[in-house]
N, C-alpha and C positions, 0 to 999 in steps of 0.2 A: 171260875175255871171253863166251864163245857162252852158258856156265853163266847168266851175270847176265839174259839175255834170257829164261827162268822168273822171272825175282824182275822184270821189269820188266810181264812180262805179266799175270801174278799178281798184281801191286801195280795194275794198272790198273784188272784188272777189280774188286777190292776198292776202289776209289773210286766205282764205279757203285752200288755198292746203297744210297752215302744221300742219291742224286739226287731217288729217287722221295720219301723222307721231306722232305727241302727243299720239294718241289714243293707236296706234300701240305700242308706248311704254311704255305707261301705262299698258296694256292691260299684255305685254310679260316680264315685270318688268326687260327687258334688253334692254343697246342702242348699244350693240358691232358693229353692223355694221353701225354706223354714221359716217363720214369721219367728224374728228375736224377740218381740216384742210377747207374743206368748210364750216364750221359752221365760223370759223373765217372769211375766207375770205366773207364772208354775210355780220356779223357785221361789217365789216370797210367800205363795198358801205353801208348798212343801216345807218350807223353813216353821211356819208358824204350827202346823200340823206336827212337826219334828217337838215342840213347843209344847203342846198342845196336848200331844202323846208323853211326853215325860212329866207334866203336872198331874195329869189323872192317872199316872204309871198303867199305861196302857200299853203293853211290849206290842201287842202287834198293828196297832195303829204305829209307834215309835218307827218299829224296823221297817215294816213296810216302807213308810213315807220314806225315809230313807234311801230305799231301792230305791225310788222314784227320782229321788235327788242325784244319785249318784246316774241315774242314765241320764238325767239330762246334761248332766255336766260332761259325760260321754259324748252327748252330740254336739255341747259347746265345742268340745276338742275336733272332733271332728269338723264343725264352722269352721274351724282355724284349720288346722290340717287341710282340707280343700278348697279355702277360699280362691288362689288364685288361679284353681281348676275351671273354674264355672263357665268361663269364655272359652268358644271355638274357635278360629276361622276358617271359612271351606272358600275355594273357586266354588261360583254359582254360574251358569249362561242366564242372562238377564236378556230382554227382550230387546231389540231394538230400537228401545226409545231414547238409547242414550247414545252418545259420542265411541265409546268403548264398551262390547257386545258381551266385553266377562268383566267381572265385577269381582271385589272383594266382599262379599259380607260377614259382621260379625254377628253369627247366632248365639 
């Protein structure tokens, strides 16, 4: 039992590192700089860790990994919610190298 305290502490600390990304996505209302491949690999690893934690009956591993998986699912929901909001159109004054000095540029 006392050995599992390290699992609970380590797992709790591991859950903290997704919080700044979740908050940043929420504040910016965009997720265009997040790698979907990375998220897929993390989900696969979380599923394997959850199965492993369940098979060896290790509650810290099981529950903390499940918490990380929930955070990744929230990030995916943010990607879906903010999908159409990642491109803005601005009017920018361009140098006199073109025919029209004012062009619309997608940023």
